[in-house]
Structures are given as C-alpha cells and as structure tokens.
VEXLUMVEX-864358 format. One record per residue: x, y, z of N, C-alpha, C in turn; residue number from 1. Coordinates in steps of 0.001 Angstrom, whole numbers, plus 500000, padded with zeros to 6 digits. Layout:
N
ATOM|X|Y|Z|X|Y|Z|X|Y|Z|NUM
...
This chain:
93
ATOM|573290|095277|365829|573319|096522|366574|574772|096986|366622|1
ATOM|575021|098269|366402|576381|098786|366402|576872|099012|367822|2
ATOM|578198|099158|367947|578759|099381|369275|578327|100721|369839|3
ATOM|578084|101738|368946|577626|103031|369474|576221|102906|370050|4
ATOM|575389|102005|369468|574067|101752|370045|574205|101101|371416|5
ATOM|575159|100148|371538|575405|099494|372821|575847|100518|373865|6
ATOM|576757|101428|373471|577245|102438|374407|576131|103372|374844|7
ATOM|575268|103751|373902|574172|104644|374241|573225|103960|375223|8
ATOM|572894|102702|374965|571987|101978|375849|572604|101749|377218|9
ATOM|573938|101647|377272|574607|101426|378545|574842|102734|379290|10
ATOM|574387|103853|378716|574557|105140|379370|575863|105822|379044|11
ATOM|576637|105247|378123|577898|105858|377707|577639|106689|376456|12
ATOM|578317|107805|376331|578165|108646|375145|579552|108957|374621|13
ATOM|579768|108744|373317|581046|109063|372699|581266|110563|372707|14
ATOM|582523|110990|372809|582844|112415|372719|582393|112925|371358|15
ATOM|581723|114060|371348|581250|114622|370086|579941|114041|369600|16
ATOM|579323|113205|370397|578064|112575|369987|577037|112714|371100|17
ATOM|575805|112930|370700|574690|112960|371636|574124|111542|371740|18
ATOM|573294|111274|372731|572650|109964|372795|571966|109638|371469|19
ATOM|572077|108416|371031|571511|108017|369747|572514|108150|368617|20
ATOM|573712|108673|368919|574753|108730|367909|574830|110001|367085|21
ATOM|573902|110947|367318|573948|112199|366541|575191|112989|366897|22
ATOM|575778|113611|365881|576959|114443|366114|576560|115729|366813|23
ATOM|577448|116200|367672|577237|117442|368402|578318|118421|367959|24
ATOM|577935|119652|367654|578895|120660|367250|579626|121170|368488|25
ATOM|580932|121126|368421|581767|121643|369503|582256|123021|369080|26
ATOM|581739|124071|369709|582067|125446|369327|583560|125727|369393|27
ATOM|584291|124968|370190|585738|125173|370282|586463|124719|369027|28
ATOM|585794|123924|368188|586440|123394|366986|586024|124133|365714|29
ATOM|585208|125148|365827|584757|125895|364652|585813|126933|364292|30
ATOM|586237|126903|363039|587201|127897|362582|586447|129090|362019|31
ATOM|586907|130272|362359|586265|131500|361908|587162|132165|360879|32
ATOM|586569|132621|359796|587324|133320|358757|587620|134730|359248|33
ATOM|588893|135122|359154|589247|136474|359583|588859|137487|358500|34
ATOM|588933|138765|358836|588505|139829|357916|589286|139817|356607|35
ATOM|590578|139540|356679|591404|139522|355471|590965|138404|354521|36
ATOM|590743|137207|355051|590304|136095|354211|588904|136337|353670|37
ATOM|588035|136919|354479|586681|137244|354006|586756|138202|352819|38
ATOM|587655|139181|352891|587808|140130|351778|588299|139413|350521|39
ATOM|589228|138472|350675|589732|137697|349531|588587|136905|348900|40
ATOM|587797|136232|349733|586684|135430|349221|585638|136299|348537|41
ATOM|585326|137448|349117|584362|138362|348497|584870|138847|347139|42
ATOM|586164|139056|347031|586746|139545|345786|586796|138515|344677|43
ATOM|586620|137257|345002|586680|136196|343999|585477|136191|343066|44
ATOM|584338|136550|343539|583129|136410|342747|582533|135027|342941|45
ATOM|581257|134922|342678|580521|133685|342944|581049|132505|342137|46
ATOM|581344|132721|340867|581781|131613|340019|583087|131009|340532|47
ATOM|584012|131843|340914|585304|131362|341426|585128|130645|342759|48
ATOM|584281|131164|343636|584045|130502|344934|583424|129130|344736|49
ATOM|582474|129020|343810|581843|127724|343533|582878|126755|342964|50
ATOM|583747|127229|342078|584793|126374|341513|585742|125888|342607|51
ATOM|586062|126762|343552|586946|126396|344651|586291|125315|345517|52
ATOM|585021|125477|345831|584295|124484|346629|584233|123159|345889|53
ATOM|583962|123210|344574|583909|121996|343771|585246|121259|343827|54
ATOM|586345|121996|343710|587665|121371|343773|587917|120756|345139|55
ATOM|587522|121436|346208|587704|120892|347553|586905|119608|347746|56
ATOM|585694|119561|347211|584869|118349|347320|585529|117210|346547|57
ATOM|586024|117504|345342|586697|116462|344547|587913|115913|345281|58
ATOM|588715|116811|345859|589894|116370|346596|589498|115573|347839|59
ATOM|588437|116006|348508|587950|115259|349666|587534|113856|349291|60
ATOM|586821|113736|348158|586402|112411|347685|587619|111539|347384|61
ATOM|588657|112149|346786|589866|111409|346451|590525|110878|347713|62
ATOM|590654|111729|348752|591273|111292|350001|590460|110184|350678|63
ATOM|589143|110318|350660|588289|109284|351255|588446|107971|350493|64
ATOM|588454|108045|349147|588625|106836|348327|589956|106159|348639|65
ATOM|591003|106957|348820|592316|106390|349151|592268|105668|350493|66
ATOM|591619|106265|351478|591511|105639|352801|590708|104345|352724|67
ATOM|589641|104354|351959|588829|103141|351799|589651|102061|351111|68
ATOM|590445|102454|350108|591296|101495|349403|592298|100814|350320|69
ATOM|592809|101564|351289|593742|100984|352263|593002|100028|353194|70
ATOM|591827|100459|353661|591050|099639|354605|590409|098427|353946|71
ATOM|589979|098595|352693|589246|097528|351987|589789|097390|350559|72
ATOM|590968|096804|350393|591588|096757|349065|590790|095982|348019|73
ATOM|589889|095117|348449|589098|094333|347500|587748|094964|347172|74
ATOM|587476|096170|347691|586185|096831|347445|586049|097187|345971|75
ATOM|584848|097000|345451|584574|097361|344051|584396|098871|343949|76
ATOM|584408|099372|342730|584185|100802|342506|582855|101262|343069|77
ATOM|581808|100449|342886|580488|100804|343415|580490|100827|344946|78
ATOM|581190|099868|345567|581276|099837|347034|582028|101060|347560|79
ATOM|583098|101425|346868|583866|102603|347270|583012|103852|347151|80
ATOM|582292|104005|346037|581421|105174|345859|580344|105238|346937|81
ATOM|579773|104090|347286|578745|104062|348339|579336|104492|349675|82
ATOM|580557|104033|349973|581189|104412|351237|581570|105887|351249|83
ATOM|582035|106406|350108|582361|107833|350013|581115|108658|350298|84
ATOM|580022|108306|349654|578767|109037|349835|578325|108991|351295|85
ATOM|578389|107829|351898|577976|107702|353306|578859|108549|354215|86
ATOM|580158|108515|353992|581068|109282|354844|580870|110781|354656|87
ATOM|580634|111206|353434|580459|112649|353198|579123|113133|353739|88
ATOM|578135|112270|353762|576833|112647|354313|576806|112600|355829|89
ATOM|577363|111546|356387|577174|111271|357811|578473|111216|358613|90
ATOM|579599|111292|357966|580856|111146|358696|581146|109684|358950|91
ATOM|582190|109438|359678|582572|108071|359997|583231|108046|361364|92
ATOM|583208|106904|361995|583844|106771|363313|585308|106506|363173|93
C-alpha cells in the first residue's frame, strides 16, 4: 500500500489531490494564452502547431529521462521508458 493510500485512509489529503489520490485542477495554476499569443498560434497553421507540440513532448521525455537517470542510474532503457510513460500519463509525486 502506498503512503498516499495511508494518508487517504487516515483522513489526510495531499495538496492538489482528492481522496483516493486523484489529481485536482487548481484554477489558480492554469495559464491562459493572451490574445497576442493566440494570434501567433493561429497564424502558424495546423502542421506547424503539431510539430511544435511534438517537439515539446520530445523535450519533456528527455527531461524526465534525465531525472530518472539521476534517481535510478542502474535503470535499463526499458525501465526508463516505462517510468517516462507512467509519469507522462499520471504524473509523479
């Protein structure tokens, strides 16, 4: 049983989490695109926006892999990929 399960059962809830460990969206942390940036994005066209998102995902994976490498230097490539996938899907504590 994880420590977040213990906290939930004990009546404690982590900040940003609902009972059971689900993440809760904090409206104060949502960034809104201003009109100028929206115009820039609209002017890019769909292909360019998709390429930009693809690059951001690749860079995100690289940063996550680097963090995993620091935390678990003996992890295999398959273990690192599994952890990257889990973190990108569900986040991490």
